[in-house]
C-alpha positions in Angstrom: -71.5 159.0 190.0 -69.5 155.8 190.0 -72.7 153.9 190.7 -74.4 155.6 187.8 -71.4 154.7 185.6 -71.6 151.1 186.7 -75.3 151.1 185.7 -75.0 153.0 182.4 -71.6 151.9 181.4 -70.2 155.4 180.9 -69.8 158.9 182.3 -72.4 161.6 181.7 -69.9 163.6 179.7 -69.1 160.6 177.5 -72.7 159.7 176.9 -73.3 162.2 174.2 -70.3 161.0 172.1 -71.0 157.3 172.5 -72.4 154.8 170.0 -75.1 152.4 171.2 -74.1 148.8 171.2 -76.6 145.9 171.4 -76.1 143.0 173.8 -78.3 139.9 173.9 -78.3 138.3 177.4 -79.3 134.8 178.6 -82.3 134.3 180.9 -80.1 133.9 184.1 -78.1 136.9 183.2 -81.2 139.0 182.8 -82.5 137.9 186.2 -79.2 138.8 187.8 -79.3 142.2 186.0 -82.8 142.8 187.2 -81.7 142.2 190.8 -78.7 144.5 190.4 -80.9 147.3 189.0 -83.3 147.0 191.9 -80.4 147.2 194.4 -79.0 150.2 192.7 -82.3 152.0 192.8 -82.5 151.5 196.6 -79.0 152.8 197.1 -79.6 155.9 195.0 -82.8 156.7 197.0 -80.9 156.4 200.3 -78.4 158.9 198.9 -81.1 161.4 198.3 -81.0 161.1 194.5 -84.4 161.4 192.8 -84.9 159.0 189.9 -87.8 158.9 187.4 -89.4 155.8 186.2 -87.2 153.3 184.5 -87.9 150.6 181.9 -88.3 147.2 183.5 -86.3 144.3 182.3 -88.5 141.4 181.3 -87.0 138.0 181.4 -89.9 136.6 179.3 -89.6 139.2 176.5 -85.7 139.1 176.5 -85.3 142.8 175.6 -82.1 144.3 174.1 -80.1 146.6 176.3 -78.6 149.8 174.6 -75.1 150.4 176.0 -73.5 153.5 174.4 -69.8 153.2 173.5 -67.3 155.9 172.9 -66.2 156.5 169.3 -62.5 156.0 168.8 -60.4 157.6 166.0 -58.0 155.4 164.1 -56.1 155.6 160.8 -56.5 153.5 157.6 -53.9 153.3 154.8 -54.6 153.7 151.1 -52.3 152.4 148.4 -52.8 154.5 145.3 -51.5 153.1 142.0 -50.7 155.7 139.3 -49.7 154.8 135.8 -46.7 156.6 134.5 -47.5 158.9 131.6 -45.2 158.8 128.6 -43.5 162.2 128.3 -44.4 163.9 125.1 -41.7 166.5 125.1 -39.7 169.1 126.9 -42.7 171.1 128.0 -44.5 168.2 129.5 -41.3 167.0 131.3 -40.7 170.5 132.7 -44.3 170.6 134.1 -43.9 167.2 135.6 -40.8 168.4 137.5 -42.5 171.6 138.5 -45.4 169.6 139.9 -42.9 167.5 142.0 -41.5 170.8 143.4 -44.9 172.5 144.2 -46.2 169.2 145.7 -43.9 169.8 148.6 -45.3 173.3 149.0 -48.9 172.2 149.3 -50.1 172.0 145.7 -50.6 168.3 146.0 -53.1 165.5 145.4 -55.8 165.4 148.1 -58.1 162.5 148.8 -61.1 162.1 151.0 -62.7 158.8 152.1 -66.5 158.7 151.9 -68.7 156.4 154.0 -71.8 154.6 152.8 -73.6 156.0 155.9 -75.1 159.4 156.6 -73.7 161.6 159.3 -76.6 162.7 161.5 -75.0 166.0 162.2 -74.3 167.1 158.6 -77.1 165.1 157.0 -74.5 164.2 154.4 -72.2 161.2 154.1 -69.6 160.6 156.8 -66.2 161.7 155.6 -62.6 161.2 156.7 -60.2 164.0 157.2 -58.6 165.0 153.9 -55.4 163.1 153.2 -52.5 164.0 151.0 -50.8 161.6 148.6 -47.3 161.0 150.0 -43.9 160.9 148.3 -45.0 162.4 144.9 -41.9 164.4 144.6 -39.6 161.5 145.7 -41.1 159.1 143.1 -41.5 161.5 140.2 -38.4 160.2 138.4 -39.3 156.5 138.6 -39.4 154.8 135.2 -41.7 151.9 136.1 -45.0 151.4 134.3 -46.9 152.1 137.5 -46.0 153.8 140.8 -47.6 153.1 144.1 -48.2 156.0 146.5 -49.8 156.0 149.9 -52.2 158.1 151.9 -53.5 157.9 155.5 -57.1 158.6 156.3 -58.3 159.4 159.9 -61.7 158.0 160.7 -63.6 157.0 163.8 -65.4 153.8 164.8 -68.7 155.4 163.7 -67.5 155.8 160.1 -69.1 152.7 158.7 -68.1 151.0 155.4 -66.1 153.1 152.9 -68.0 153.5 149.6 -66.2 156.2 147.6 -63.1 158.3 147.5 -62.9 161.9 146.1 -59.7 163.2 144.5 -58.5 166.7 143.9 -55.5 167.2 141.7 -53.8 170.5 142.5 -50.9 169.8 140.1 -50.6 171.4 136.7 -50.6 168.1 134.9 -53.2 165.3 134.7 -52.3 161.8 136.0 -53.8 158.4 135.3 -55.2 156.8 138.4 -55.2 153.0 138.1 -56.7 151.9 141.4 -56.9 152.5 145.1 -56.9 149.9 147.9 -57.8 150.9 151.4 -56.6 148.7 154.3 -57.3 148.9 158.0 -61.0 148.3 158.3 -62.2 145.1 160.1 -64.1 144.0 157.0 -60.8 143.7 155.1 -59.3 145.6 152.1 -61.6 147.8 150.1 -60.8 148.1 146.4 -61.6 151.1 144.2 -61.1 150.5 140.5 -60.4 153.9 138.8 -58.8 153.6 135.4 -59.2 157.3 134.8 -57.3 160.5 134.1 -57.6 162.9 137.0 -57.4 166.4 135.6 -55.8 169.4 137.2 -58.0 171.5 139.4 -57.7 174.3 136.8 -59.5 172.1 134.2 -61.8 170.3 136.6 -62.4 172.3 139.8 -64.7 169.8 141.4 -63.8 166.7 143.2 -63.4 163.5 141.2 -65.5 160.7 142.6 -64.5 157.0 142.5 -66.7 154.3 143.9 -65.6 151.0 145.5 -66.0 147.8 143.6 -69.1 146.8 145.4 -72.0 146.8 142.9 -75.4 148.4 143.7 -78.6 148.5 141.8 -80.1 152.0 142.1 -82.6 151.1 144.8 -79.8 149.4 146.8 -77.6 152.5 146.9 -76.5 153.3 150.5 -77.8 156.6 151.8 -74.3 158.0 151.9 -73.7 157.4 148.2 -77.0 158.4 146.6 -76.1 162.0 146.0 -72.6 161.2 144.7 -74.1 158.6 142.3 -76.4 161.3 140.8 -73.6 163.9 140.8 -71.2 161.7 138.9 -73.8 160.9 136.2 -74.8 164.6 135.8 -71.1 165.4 135.2 -70.8 162.7 132.5 -73.9 163.9 130.7 -73.0 167.6 130.5 -75.6 170.1 129.4 -75.4 169.6 125.7 -73.7 172.9 125.0 -70.2 174.3 124.4 -67.1 173.1 122.5 -65.7 170.0 124.1 -62.1 170.1 125.3 -59.8 167.1 125.2 -59.7 166.9 129.0 -63.5 166.7 129.3 -65.4 163.6 130.3 -68.7 164.4 128.7 -70.8 162.0 126.6 -73.4 163.3 124.3 -75.1 162.6 120.9 -74.8 164.3 117.5 -75.5 163.5 113.9 -72.8 162.8 111.3 -72.5 166.3 110.0 -68.7 166.5 110.0 -67.8 164.2 107.1 -67.7 166.9 104.5 -66.1 170.3 104.3 -68.4 172.8 102.4 -66.0 175.6 103.2 -63.5 174.1 100.7 -66.0 174.0 97.8 -69.0 172.1 96.4 -66.9 169.0 95.7 -66.3 168.6 99.4 -69.9 168.7 100.4 -71.3 165.5 102.0 -74.9 165.0 103.2 -75.6 164.9 106.9 -76.2 161.4 108.1 -78.9 161.2 110.8 -82.3 162.7 110.6 -85.5 162.1 108.7 -83.9 162.5 105.2 -81.0 160.1 105.8 -81.5 157.9 108.9 -78.3 156.9 110.7 -77.1 156.1 114.3 -75.8 159.0 116.3 -72.1 159.7 117.2 -70.3 161.4 120.0 -70.9 165.1 120.1 -67.8 167.4 119.9 -69.4 170.8 119.8 -67.0 172.2 117.2 -68.1 175.5 115.6 -70.2 175.2 112.4 -68.9 175.6 108.9 -69.0 179.2 107.5 -70.8 178.3 104.3 -73.2 175.8 105.8 -74.0 176.2 109.5 -75.7 172.8 109.6 -72.3 171.2 109.2 -69.7 171.0 111.8 -66.3 172.3 110.9 -63.6 169.8 110.1 -60.6 169.0 112.2 -57.8 167.5 110.1 -55.0 165.3 111.3 -52.7 165.5 113.2 -55.1 167.6 115.3 -56.9 165.3 117.8 -60.6 164.7 117.6 -62.6 165.0 120.9 -63.7 161.9 122.7 -64.1 161.8 126.5 -60.6 161.7 128.0 -60.8 158.2 129.4 -61.9 156.8 126.0 -58.7 158.0 124.3 -56.0 155.5 123.4 -53.4 154.7 126.0 -49.7 155.0 125.1 -49.1 151.4 123.9 -52.2 151.6 121.6 -51.4 155.0 120.3 -47.7 154.1 119.6 -48.8 151.0 117.7 -51.4 153.0 115.7 -49.0 155.8 114.9 -46.3 153.3 113.9 -48.6 151.6 111.5 -49.7 154.9 110.1 -46.1 156.0 109.6 -45.3 152.8 107.8 -48.2 153.4 105.4 -47.2 157.0 104.8 -43.7 156.1 104.0 -44.7 153.3 101.7 -47.1 155.6 99.8 -44.6 158.4 99.6 -42.8 157.3 96.4 -45.8 156.1 94.4 -47.6 159.2 95.4 -44.8 161.5 94.2 -44.5 159.5 91.0 -48.2 159.8 90.4 -48.2 163.5 90.9 -45.3 163.9 88.5 -46.9 161.7 85.9 -49.8 162.6 83.7 -51.1 159.1 83.8 -52.2 156.9 86.7 -49.5 154.5 87.7 -50.5 150.9 87.1 -48.9 147.8 88.3 -46.9 146.3 85.4 -47.5 142.8 86.4 -47.2 140.3 89.3 -43.5 141.0 89.9 -44.1 144.7 90.2 -46.9 144.0 92.7 -44.8 141.6 94.7 -42.1 144.2 95.2 -44.4 145.9 97.7 -43.7 143.1 100.1 -40.0 142.3 99.3 -38.5 145.8 99.1 -38.0 148.3 101.9 -38.5 152.0 101.3 -34.8 152.5 100.8 -34.8 149.8 98.1 -37.6 151.6 96.3 -35.6 154.9 96.5 -32.7 153.1 94.9 -30.5 153.2 98.0 -28.6 150.0 98.7 -28.7 148.4 102.1 -24.9 148.7 102.7 -25.2 152.4 102.0 -28.1 152.7 104.4 -26.0 151.1 107.2 -23.4 153.8 106.8 -25.9 156.7 106.9 -26.2 158.7 110.2 -29.9 158.0 110.5 -31.9 159.6 113.4 -32.7 157.2 116.2 -36.4 157.0 115.3 -35.7 156.1 111.6 -33.1 153.5 112.7 -35.6 152.0 115.1 -38.2 151.7 112.3 -35.6 150.3 109.9 -34.4 147.7 112.4 -38.0 146.6 113.1 -38.8 146.3 109.3 -41.5 148.9 109.9 -40.8 150.2 106.4 -41.6 146.9 104.7 -45.0 145.2 104.4 -45.2 141.6 105.5 -46.3 139.0 102.9 -50.1 138.5 103.3 -51.2 135.1 104.4 -53.1 134.4 101.2 -49.9 134.9 99.3 -47.6 133.1 101.7 -49.7 129.9 101.9 -50.1 129.4 98.1 -49.2 132.1 95.6 -51.9 131.0 93.2 -54.6 130.3 95.7 -56.5 133.5 94.7 -57.0 132.2 91.2 -58.8 129.1 92.2 -62.6 129.0 92.1 -62.6 126.9 95.2 -60.7 129.5 97.2 -63.0 132.3 95.8 -66.0 130.4 97.2 -64.3 129.3 100.4 -63.6 132.8 101.4 -67.4 133.5 101.4 -67.6 131.0 104.3 -64.2 131.5 106.0 -62.8 134.8 104.8 -63.3 138.3 106.2 -66.8 138.7 104.9 -68.6 135.5 105.7 -71.9 137.2 106.7 -73.4 138.0 103.3 -73.9 134.6 101.7 -77.5 133.3 101.7 -79.3 130.2 100.8 -81.0 130.7 97.4 -84.7 130.3 98.0 -86.0 131.0 94.5 -84.5 130.9 91.0 -83.9 133.2 89.3 -83.3 135.6 92.2 -85.8 138.4 92.6 -85.0 142.1 93.4 -86.9 144.1 96.1 -86.3 147.4 94.3 -89.1 149.4 92.8 -89.3 148.8 89.1 -91.1 152.2 88.6 -87.8 153.8 89.8 -85.2 151.4 88.5 -86.8 149.9 85.4 -87.2 146.2 84.6 -85.5 144.2 87.4 -85.8 140.6 86.1 -82.6 138.7 86.5 -80.6 137.6 83.4 -79.8 134.3 85.0 -81.5 131.3 83.3 -81.5 127.7 84.1 -79.3 127.0 81.2 -76.5 129.0 82.8 -76.3 126.8 85.9 -77.6 123.3 84.9 -74.3 122.1 83.6 -72.8 122.6 87.1 -75.5 120.9 89.2 -74.2 117.3 89.1 -77.2 116.0 87.2 -79.8 117.8 89.4 -82.5 120.0 88.1 -82.6 123.5 89.5 -85.7 122.8 91.6 -84.0 119.7 93.0 -80.9 121.7 93.9 -83.1 124.3 95.6 -85.0 121.7 97.6 -81.8 120.0 98.6 -80.3 123.2 99.9 -77.5 123.0 97.4 -77.8 126.5 95.9 -76.4 129.7 97.6 -76.1 133.3 96.5 -74.0 136.3 97.3 -76.3 139.1 96.1 -75.2 142.8 95.8 -77.7 143.7 93.2 -80.1 145.8 95.4 -77.2 147.4 97.4 -75.5 148.9 94.3 -78.0 149.3 91.5 -79.4 152.6 92.8 -75.8 154.0 92.8 -74.2 152.4 89.7 -74.7 155.3 87.3 -73.5 157.9 89.8 -70.4 155.7 90.7 -69.5 155.0 87.1 -69.6 158.8 86.4 -66.6 159.2 88.8 -63.1 159.1 87.5 -61.4 155.8 87.8 -64.5 153.8 88.7 -66.2 151.0 86.8 -68.8 149.0 88.7 -71.5 146.4 88.2 -74.2 145.3 90.7 -73.3 141.6 91.0 -75.0 138.3 91.9 -72.9 135.1 92.4 -74.5 131.7 92.4 -72.7 128.9 94.2 -73.3 125.1 94.4 -72.7 123.0 97.5 -70.7 119.9 96.5 -70.8 116.6 98.1 -67.6 117.2 100.0 -69.0 120.2 101.8 -67.3 122.9 99.7 -68.8 125.5 97.4 -68.1 126.2 93.8 -69.1 129.3 91.9 -71.2 128.5 88.9 -72.4 131.8 87.5 -71.9 135.6 88.0 -74.5 138.1 86.9 -73.2 141.6 86.2 -75.9 144.3 86.2 -76.0 147.9 85.0 -79.1 150.1 85.1 -81.7 149.4 82.5 -81.5 152.9 81.0 -78.4 151.9 78.9 -78.2 149.6 75.9 -80.2 146.5 76.7 -77.4 144.2 75.6 -75.1 145.7 78.2 -77.5 146.2 81.2 -77.2 142.6 82.3 -74.8 139.8 81.4 -74.0 136.4 82.9 -70.5 135.0 83.0 -69.8 131.3 83.7 -66.6 129.4 84.3 -66.1 128.1 80.8 -62.9 126.5 79.7 -61.5 128.6 76.9 -58.8 131.2 77.4 -60.9 134.3 76.7 -63.7 133.1 78.9 -61.1 132.3 81.7 -60.0 135.9 81.9 -63.5 137.2 81.6 -64.3 134.9 84.5 -61.4 136.2 86.5 -62.4 139.8 85.9 -66.0 139.0 86.9 -64.8 137.5 90.2 -62.7 140.6 90.8 -65.9 142.7 90.3 -67.6 140.5 92.9 -64.8 141.2 95.3 -64.9 144.9 94.6 -68.7 144.8 95.5 -68.0 142.7 98.5 -65.1 144.8 99.8 -67.3 148.0 100.1 -70.3 146.2 101.5 -68.0 144.5 104.0 -66.3 147.7 105.1 -69.3 150.1 105.0 -72.1 147.8 106.2 -71.0 144.7 107.9 -67.9 146.1 109.5 -68.5 149.9 110.0 -72.2 150.1 110.4 -73.0 146.9 112.3 -70.1 146.8 114.8 -68.8 150.4 115.0 -71.6 152.9 114.3 -74.5 151.0 115.6 -72.8 150.2 118.9 -71.7 153.8 119.6 -75.2 154.9 120.9 -75.3 152.0 123.4 -71.8 153.0 124.6 -72.7 156.7 124.9 -75.9 155.9 126.8 -74.1 153.4 129.1 -71.7 156.2 130.3 -74.5 158.7 130.6 -77.2 156.6 132.4 -75.4 153.7 134.2 -73.4 154.5 137.3 -70.0 152.9 137.7 -71.6 151.1 140.7 -74.2 149.5 138.5 -73.6 145.8 137.9 -74.5 146.1 134.2 -72.0 148.9 133.7 -69.4 146.6 135.3 -70.4 143.9 132.8 -70.2 146.2 129.8 -67.1 148.2 130.8 -64.4 146.0 129.0 -66.6 145.9 125.9 -66.6 149.7 125.4 -62.9 150.3 125.5 -61.4 152.5 122.7 -64.5 152.4 120.5 -65.4 156.1 120.7 -61.7 157.0 119.8 -61.5 154.6 116.8 -64.8 155.9 115.5 -63.7 159.5 115.8 -60.5 158.6 113.9 -62.6 157.0 111.2 -64.6 160.2 110.8 -61.3 162.1 110.5 -59.4 159.9 108.0 -61.4 156.9 106.8 -65.1 157.7 106.0 -64.7 161.5 105.5 -64.6 163.3 102.2 -61.5 162.2 100.3 -60.7 159.8 103.1 -59.4 156.3 102.5 -62.8 154.7 101.8 -63.7 157.3 99.2 -60.2 157.1 97.6 -59.7 153.3 97.6 -63.2 151.7 97.5 -65.7 151.4 94.8 -68.5 153.8 95.8 -66.2 156.9 96.1 -68.1 159.9 97.4 -71.3 157.8 97.7 -69.8 155.4 100.2 -71.5 156.6 103.3 -74.8 157.0 101.5 -74.7 153.3 100.8 -74.0 152.6 104.5 -77.0 154.8 105.4 -79.3 153.1 102.9 -78.4 149.7 104.5 -79.1 151.2 108.0 -82.6 152.2 106.8 -83.6 149.1 104.9 -81.5 146.2 106.4 -80.2 146.9 109.9 -82.3 145.4 112.7 -81.0 145.0 116.2 -83.2 142.0 116.9 -81.5 140.1 114.0 -78.0 141.1 114.9 -77.4 138.2 117.2 -75.7 135.2 115.5 -78.5 132.6 115.6 -81.1 135.1 114.2 -78.7 136.3 111.5 -78.0 132.7 110.4 -81.7 132.0 110.2 -82.4 135.3 108.4 -79.9 134.3 105.7 -81.2 130.8 105.4 -77.9 129.4 106.4 -79.5 127.6 109.4 -82.9 126.3 110.5 -84.1 126.0 114.1 -83.6 122.5 115.5 -84.0 121.9 119.3 -82.1 118.7 119.0 -78.9 120.4 118.0 -76.4 121.7 120.5 -77.1 125.4 119.8 -80.8 124.9 118.8 -79.8 125.4 115.2 -78.9 123.1 112.3 -76.4 124.6 109.8 -77.2 123.8 106.2 -73.5 123.9 105.3 -71.9 121.9 108.1 -68.4 123.1 107.4 -69.1 126.8 107.7 -66.1 127.9 109.9 -67.5 131.4 110.8 -70.8 129.9 112.0 -69.5 126.8 113.7 -66.8 128.7 115.7 -69.1 131.6 116.2 -71.8 129.5 117.8 -69.3 128.3 120.4 -68.4 131.9 121.3 -72.0 133.0 121.2 -73.0 130.2 123.6 -70.2 131.0 126.0 -71.1 134.7 126.1 -74.8 133.9 126.5 -74.1 131.5 129.4 -71.9 134.1 131.2 -74.3 137.0 130.6 -77.4 135.0 131.7 -75.7 133.9 134.9 -74.7 137.5 135.6 -78.1 138.9 134.9 -80.0 136.3 136.8 -77.8 137.0 139.8 -78.9 140.6 140.1 -82.4 140.3 138.5 -84.2 137.3 139.9 -87.5 138.6 138.5 -89.0 140.9 136.0 -89.9 143.6 138.6 -86.3 144.2 139.3 -85.7 144.8 135.5 -88.7 147.1 135.1 -88.1 149.1 138.2 -84.4 149.7 137.6 -84.5 153.3 136.5 -80.9 153.5 135.4 -81.2 150.4 133.3 -84.4 151.5 131.7 -82.9 155.0 131.0 -79.9 153.4 129.3 -81.8 151.3 126.9 -84.5 153.9 126.3 -81.8 156.6 125.5 -79.8 154.2 123.2 -83.0 153.5 121.2 -84.9 156.8 121.3 -81.9 159.2 121.1 -79.0 157.1 119.7 -81.1 155.3 117.1 -83.8 157.9 117.0 -84.5 157.6 113.3 -85.6 154.0 113.8 -87.1 154.4 117.2 -90.6 153.6 116.0 -89.6 150.3 114.4 -91.7 147.4 115.8 -88.7 145.0 115.9 -86.9 146.6 118.8 -86.7 144.1 121.7 -88.5 145.0 124.9 -86.7 145.3 128.2 -89.2 143.8 130.6 -87.6 140.6 132.0 -84.2 139.1 132.9 -84.4 137.1 129.6 -84.9 140.3 127.6 -81.9 141.9 129.3 -79.6 138.9 128.9 -80.5 138.7 125.2 -79.8 142.4 124.6 -76.5 142.3 126.5 -75.4 139.1 124.8 -76.0 140.7 121.4 -74.1 143.8 122.3 -71.1 141.9 123.6 -71.1 139.5 120.6 -71.1 142.5 118.2 -68.4 144.4 120.0 -66.1 141.4 120.4 -66.4 138.3 118.2 -68.4 139.7 115.3 -66.0 142.6 115.0 -63.0 140.3 115.2 -64.3 138.0 112.5 -64.8 141.0 110.2 -61.7 143.0 110.9 -58.5 141.1 111.8 -58.2 139.2 108.6 -58.2 142.2 106.3 -54.5 142.2 105.7 -54.3 138.4 105.4 -56.8 138.4 102.5 -57.1 142.1 101.3 -53.4 142.9 101.5 -52.9 141.2 98.1 -54.9 143.2 95.6 -55.6 140.4 93.0 -57.3 138.3 95.7 -59.6 141.1 96.9 -59.6 144.4 95.0 -61.5 147.1 96.6 -62.4 148.9 93.4 -62.3 148.2 89.7 -61.5 150.7 86.9 -62.6 148.7 83.9 -65.8 146.8 82.9 -65.6 143.5 81.0 -65.4 144.7 77.3 -67.9 143.6 74.7 -66.6 142.5 71.3 -67.6 145.8 69.8 -65.7 147.8 72.4 -62.4 149.5 71.4 -60.8 147.9 74.5 -61.8 144.4 73.5 -58.7 144.1 71.3 -56.5 145.2 74.1 -58.1 142.7 76.4 -57.6 139.8 73.9 -54.0 140.7 73.1 -52.9 141.0 76.7 -55.5 140.0 79.2 -53.1 140.2 82.2 -52.2 143.8 81.3 -55.9 144.6 81.1 -56.5 142.9 84.4 -54.0 145.0 86.1 -55.4 148.2 84.5 -58.7 147.2 86.0 -57.2 147.0 89.5 -56.5 150.0 91.7 -53.6 152.2 90.7 -50.3 151.8 92.6 -50.8 154.9 94.8 -54.3 153.8 95.8 -53.1 150.2 96.3 -50.2 151.1 98.6 -52.5 153.4 100.6 -55.1 150.7 100.9 -52.6 148.0 101.9 -51.2 150.4 104.6 -54.7 151.0 106.0 -55.7 147.3 106.1 -52.4 146.5 107.7 -53.2 149.1 110.4 -56.7 147.8 110.8 -55.5 144.2 111.2 -53.0 145.0 113.9 -53.4 144.1 117.6 -51.8 146.5 120.0 -49.6 145.3 122.9 -52.2 146.3 125.4 -55.1 144.4 123.8 -57.5 142.8 126.2 -59.1 139.6 124.8 -62.4 137.9 125.4 -62.2 136.0 128.7 -59.7 138.6 130.1 -60.2 141.8 132.0 -57.9 144.0 134.2 -57.8 143.0 137.8 -59.9 139.8 137.3 -60.3 139.1 141.0 -61.2 142.7 142.2 -63.2 144.2 139.3 -66.2 143.5 141.5 -66.5 142.7 145.2 -69.2 140.1 144.4 -67.3 136.8 144.9 -69.9 134.7 143.1 -69.6 136.8 139.9 -65.8 136.7 140.1 -66.1 133.0 140.1 -68.6 133.0 137.3 -66.2 135.1 135.2 -63.4 132.7 135.8 -65.7 129.9 134.5 -66.4 132.0 131.4 -62.7 132.5 130.9 -62.2 128.7 131.2 -64.9 128.1 128.6 -63.2 130.5 126.2 -59.9 128.6 126.7 -61.7 125.3 125.9 -63.2 126.8 122.8 -59.7 127.8 121.6 -58.6 124.3 121.9 -61.6 123.1 120.0 -61.0 125.6 117.2 -57.3 124.5 117.0 -58.5 120.9 116.7 -60.9 121.7 113.9 -58.1 123.5 112.0 -56.2 120.2 111.9 -59.1 118.1 110.8 -58.6 117.1 107.1 -62.3 116.4 106.7 -63.1 120.1 107.2 -61.9 121.2 103.8 -62.9 124.9 104.2 -60.3 125.3 107.0 -57.8 122.6 106.4 -55.8 121.4 103.4 -53.0 122.2 101.0 -52.7 126.0 100.6 -55.8 126.6 102.8 -55.6 129.2 105.5 -56.8 127.8 108.8 -59.8 129.7 110.2 -58.5 131.4 113.3 -60.4 134.7 113.2 -62.6 133.5 116.1 -59.7 132.0 118.0 -59.9 134.1 121.2 -56.2 134.8 122.0 -53.5 136.5 120.0 -50.1 138.2 120.4 -49.5 141.8 119.2 -49.3 142.6 115.5 -51.0 141.2 112.4 -51.9 137.7 113.4 -55.2 136.9 111.7 -56.6 135.8 115.0 -57.7 137.0 118.4 -61.0 138.4 119.8 -60.5 141.7 121.7 -63.2 142.5 124.2 -64.2 145.6 122.3 -64.0 147.5 119.0 -60.5 148.8 119.4 -59.5 149.3 115.7 
């Protein structure tokens, strides 16, 4: 037996448990081995042992020798990082302590390590022995942001490489699992990014699955992880039925059938958005019961009740605190004007600039007539004292007012904001004069513009109209076709007065724009003299105030189009299907999921909150913006006639609007026709950096088109986003194909651009510009009076009073200011472009970690370039006396209202 052991390298009993090991021998070693084998055979024969034929050892062929090896068990250690949950109240604190007690009795957190390899005995993946999270009870009272626990897994040398960990939570309370790091394998530490709420077993009886940070395309998935990959995706898709609970992690699609509330009466009915009648993107399904009076509508869930979004998509504590704090501030500010309005038979109007300015200079206590020294002596609750000390009950002065109190009056500032304000994406180069409508005259009557050459010739610096057109000197901000189909219905609402406007602008020699004419249009079914009128910046006093009111009407048009189309539709609603589909079709192991992950954060939650309080019936948009109850129908009309995914990337959008032409000699392949166009010049820097990063990433995993076409998860993601999430437009010919690495890079760059930089440019300046009502009113309550109108005498006698009567009422204004303050606020946990949690371990692919650091460095250099531009006096649209520097595409920011910063995702 000893001789056999010498030959085979193990005992007969150990042979079955051993693992083969390969040894490559040299020529001389093989010769020696052959001689030893021959000698051993002779000795065995002499001892009466029969031996069958044995494989010869050929020196020439240099065969491998299989030498089995005994499997050895050993332990590896896991460091498990859990984020402390903010205690919501006594009940939650009690459950937390109960969990700490029962943890010691066996109701604990159990983990299991899963190998990438298959166990030949079980035909399933190799698994460790279950391991218990240690010291939960001991560390329960820790107040740190995160707590590190440990667990020990027992595995053997046959285990292979760890690829997943399963977790079972036997506690009563969920916990947030940040990440897990396993140490003890010869290959080094293995990281498991988690960032997920692990529910109690009573809410989620199955094992939660977390994969390591090693990316795998579907066809590369190790055998031991294939079934788990499919299982996890099935769980995230759900079965499309049932009422979703707040602890669920199910992603599914539905139409916008929850904006109205027919059970409250006919005035609260709103049409369903999504379907053949009114095309619209799909939103996250909640499964709430239908309304009683209209089963096609989903029942409403009013605040403070929480709308369903998958658990991991909900706000974290810092974000929720910042959001609720801003909401409280708005509620408190609106309390007094709201009460006064309810007690008064008339709407409360601002009595002048001083009355308006008091919004920013007085705290709530001042408005209630309580002096500060009295407040100091009051025994205020801690939360009220906290808000008072932080000036939460007082609005900050908007930037437009702080830089230059009269800036909003200047025509130059009015035009500048169309290039560098919060809605710089609607201006177009004027191709033909007068402008032409695309509406159907059979439906809307004669559509010829009232604009004539005589209206604009005095402002063209001696040029003819055709010369100005040919020289790319004329631009237009055109809301005619957006609003005209709705004007009559909107003007029939209480407190609404609207035109469909067109604004003509002239590009001066110093690179700035000046407005030279505003066309104010009403439907042709009214008096011909009133259906269309043109206002120009004449010099007399009466014309001056008519011009100011006309500009205010332009801003009221712009505010709603900005909010409902450019902001909500293009960056919130249209991105939701891509996010839903990514969670449903792309495994967390998929490299494209890892790329998109930071750009999907919080979007589903903020969109759900918008359905609950902003775009719903009687929500903020209906109350405070021009279209009222028709707001979302305007958004849906734009989706049907204007929105095209292939033109949502920045270069294509600039070309579509005539603001740029293709030019291969230019740095970005484009030539801007207005060189000092801050949104475009800064945006192209960001666009190029994103494109470079995404292209590098895509080419790393997809070297050829076959890889793209044969990636079933990738194709399922894009197909579902288009054919389910955007089903109403799925047959449009303009959808990009997904057949090559270049296709994929283009699609992903567009999505990341829209979720990050485009949203930032449209959102985070809302308070800076819209927080001061005269600069940017969101609705108007008066038209410009004709000389025969009874109100004309009031207008002439006190034009300022008439102007304030035309602006939103005080309750609506304070509500609006509170909302744009909230929307413009960065939370303390914001993650900005070029950043991501755990930047060195989000993937195990070292080449892509390095590429991401390069992207981050590019973003830092862009920030320096933008800062330099903002100090360049030759760039008059972003630098000068009283001019707000353009920082909306400056990547970094601190928390609060900063008018800068590009978060990775649509977070507000």
